[in-house]
C-alpha positions as CSV (number, residue, x, y, z in Angstrom):
1,D,51.7,-19.0,47.7
2,L,49.6,-19.6,44.5
3,Y,47.7,-16.2,45.1
4,S,50.9,-14.4,45.6
5,A,52.5,-16.1,42.5
6,L,49.7,-14.5,40.1
7,P,51.0,-11.5,38.2
8,D,49.7,-8.2,38.9
9,G,46.5,-7.4,36.9
10,I,45.5,-11.1,36.9
11,R,45.5,-11.5,40.7
12,P,42.1,-10.6,42.1
13,P,42.2,-7.6,44.4
14,M,39.9,-9.2,47.0
15,I,39.9,-12.6,48.8
16,D,36.5,-13.7,50.2
17,L,36.6,-16.1,53.3
18,S,33.0,-17.8,52.8
19,G,31.6,-21.1,53.1
20,G,28.8,-20.3,55.3
21,Q,30.4,-19.4,58.5
22,P,34.3,-19.0,58.3
23,D,34.3,-18.6,62.2
24,L,33.9,-22.4,62.7
25,V,37.8,-21.8,62.6
26,P,37.9,-18.4,64.0
27,E,41.6,-18.2,63.6
28,W,41.3,-18.6,59.8
29,T,40.9,-15.0,59.3
30,I,43.8,-14.1,61.4
31,W,46.0,-16.7,59.5
32,M,44.8,-15.0,56.3
33,I,45.7,-11.5,57.3
34,E,49.1,-12.6,58.5
35,A,49.7,-14.7,55.0
36,I,48.7,-11.6,53.1
37,R,51.0,-9.5,55.2
38,D,54.1,-11.9,54.9
39,A,53.6,-12.0,51.1
40,G,53.7,-8.1,51.0
41,L,50.2,-8.0,49.6
42,T,48.4,-6.0,52.4
43,R,48.1,-2.7,50.4
44,H,47.0,-4.7,47.1
45,T,44.5,-7.0,48.5
46,Y,41.2,-6.8,50.5
47,L,40.3,-9.6,52.7
48,W,36.5,-10.0,53.2
49,S,35.2,-12.6,55.7
50,D,31.5,-13.5,55.7
51,D,29.6,-13.8,58.8
52,N,26.3,-15.4,59.1
53,L,25.8,-14.3,62.8
54,S,25.0,-17.8,64.0
55,N,27.5,-18.3,66.5
56,D,29.7,-16.5,69.0
57,Y,32.9,-18.5,68.3
58,L,34.9,-15.1,67.3
59,F,34.3,-14.0,70.9
60,R,34.6,-17.5,72.5
61,Y,37.8,-18.7,71.1
62,L,39.8,-15.7,70.3
63,T,41.7,-13.4,72.8
64,D,41.3,-9.7,73.1
65,D,44.6,-9.3,71.5
66,Q,43.3,-11.3,68.3
67,L,40.3,-9.2,68.1
68,D,42.2,-6.2,68.3
69,H,44.4,-7.5,65.6
70,L,41.4,-8.1,63.4
71,A,40.1,-4.5,64.1
72,A,43.5,-2.9,63.2
73,A,44.0,-5.1,60.0
74,P,44.2,-2.9,56.9
75,N,42.2,-3.9,53.9
76,Y,39.9,-6.3,56.0
77,G,36.3,-6.2,56.3
78,R,33.6,-8.4,57.9
79,V,30.4,-8.9,56.1
80,C,27.5,-9.9,58.3
81,C,24.2,-11.5,56.7
82,L,21.0,-10.6,58.4
83,K,18.4,-13.2,57.6
84,G,15.1,-11.2,57.8
85,F,13.6,-7.8,58.9
86,D,11.6,-9.3,61.5
87,S,11.1,-12.7,63.6
88,I,8.6,-14.0,61.0
89,S,10.9,-13.4,58.1
90,F,13.9,-14.6,60.1
91,T,12.1,-18.1,60.8
92,F,10.9,-18.2,57.2
93,N,14.6,-17.6,55.7
94,T,16.3,-19.9,58.4
95,G,13.9,-22.3,59.7
96,A,15.4,-21.3,63.2
97,P,13.3,-20.2,66.2
98,A,11.9,-16.7,66.1
99,E,14.0,-15.8,69.2
100,H,17.1,-16.2,67.3
101,F,16.2,-13.0,65.1
102,Y,17.4,-11.0,68.0
103,R,20.4,-12.9,68.8
104,Q,21.9,-11.8,65.3
105,F,21.5,-8.2,66.4
106,A,23.2,-9.0,69.7
107,L,26.2,-10.7,67.9
108,L,26.3,-7.8,65.4
109,R,26.5,-5.3,68.2
110,R,29.5,-7.1,69.7
111,I,31.2,-7.3,66.1
112,V,30.8,-3.6,65.6
113,A,32.0,-2.7,69.0
114,T,35.3,-4.5,68.4
115,G,36.0,-1.5,65.8
116,M,36.3,-3.9,62.7
117,D,35.1,-2.6,59.3
118,V,31.6,-3.9,59.2
119,Y,29.3,-4.2,56.5
120,C,25.9,-6.0,56.2
121,Y,23.7,-7.6,53.6
122,A,20.0,-8.6,54.6
123,T,17.4,-11.1,53.2
124,F,13.9,-9.4,52.9
125,T,11.9,-12.4,52.2
126,T,8.8,-13.3,54.2
127,P,5.9,-15.8,53.9
128,E,3.6,-12.7,53.9
129,L,3.7,-9.1,54.1
130,P,3.3,-7.4,57.7
131,A,0.0,-5.5,58.2
132,D,2.4,-2.4,57.9
133,P,5.5,-3.1,56.0
134,L,6.9,0.5,56.4
135,A,6.8,0.3,60.2
136,A,8.3,-3.3,60.0
137,M,11.4,-1.8,58.0
138,E,11.6,1.2,60.1
139,R,11.8,-1.1,63.3
140,F,14.6,-3.1,61.2
141,V,16.5,0.1,60.6
142,D,16.2,1.3,64.1
143,R,17.8,-1.9,65.3
144,L,20.5,-1.3,63.1
145,Q,20.8,2.4,64.1
146,D,20.8,1.2,67.8
147,I,24.0,-0.4,67.1
148,D,25.5,2.2,65.1
149,E,23.9,5.4,63.4
150,H,25.4,4.8,60.1
151,L,25.1,1.0,59.9
152,P,22.1,1.1,57.6
153,L,24.4,2.9,55.0
154,R,26.6,0.0,55.1
155,L,23.8,-2.6,54.2
156,I,23.1,-4.2,51.0
157,P,19.7,-5.9,50.6
158,L,20.1,-9.0,48.8
159,E,18.2,-9.3,45.5
160,I,16.0,-12.4,45.6
161,N,14.7,-13.8,42.3
162,V,11.9,-16.3,41.8
163,F,13.1,-19.6,40.6
164,G,10.8,-22.3,39.2
165,A,10.7,-25.4,37.0
166,R,11.0,-24.5,33.3
167,R,11.6,-26.8,30.3
168,T,14.7,-26.4,28.2
169,T,16.7,-28.4,25.6
170,H,20.3,-28.4,26.7
171,A,23.5,-30.5,27.0
172,C,23.6,-31.4,30.6
173,S,26.4,-33.4,32.2
174,A,24.7,-36.6,31.1
175,C,24.9,-35.4,27.3
176,R,28.5,-34.5,27.9
177,I,29.1,-38.0,29.1
178,A,27.2,-39.7,26.4
179,P,27.3,-37.1,23.4
180,G,24.8,-39.1,21.5
181,A,22.2,-38.3,23.9
182,A,22.5,-34.6,23.1
183,R,21.1,-35.2,19.5
184,H,17.9,-36.4,21.2
185,G,17.2,-33.0,22.5
186,H,15.8,-34.5,25.7
187,R,14.0,-32.1,28.3
188,L,14.6,-31.9,32.0
189,A,12.2,-29.8,34.1
190,G,13.9,-27.3,36.3
191,R,17.3,-27.7,35.0
192,S,19.3,-25.3,32.5
193,S,22.8,-25.7,30.9
C-alpha cells in the first residue's frame, strides 16, 4: 500500500526482492506479483528477485502452476548470482565445497527451463589466477551456453574493489552521539564517514 501510494515520478520503477535468498519463502515473489497486479501497477513496476543459487526451494515447495505463474508474469525477472568461474574461485568466494560450483549451474538450468526472464551476475575473484585464465573463462561461458546459447549476453560481472584499512578524520556515529568528540578529530583505521 505504501508503494502504490507514492505519486508517479517519485515511485521507483522497480522493486528488488533481495536479502540473500528470497526463496527461503518461495511464495514471496508470487505474493508480490499479485500485490503489484492488484494495485494496478504491473505495467509500471518491474519486479526483480535475487537468487543466490544455493537452494532448490523454488522447485521443492512451489507447484508447477505457481512456477508457470512466475514464468508468465509481466515485468518480472529473476537475477541469479554465480559465485565464481571455476570450483576454486567458487570455494574462495563462498567457503562452500568445490562440488557446489556445479550445483549452481544445475539449479540455473532448471530456472531457465521454466521460461522465466533470467539474468545473471558473477563474481570473478580467485585466490590465484588459473594457469590458463582464458581457457578457464571459456569453460565458464561454455557452461552458460550449455544452458542457453544467449545466457552469456544476460550476465554482468560484478565489479570488485579492493578495500583496505585507511586512516581518516571523520564524524563517526560516536561523534554524532557525543558532538564534542568530533572536535578532537580522532582517527579510526578502516572506517570512513
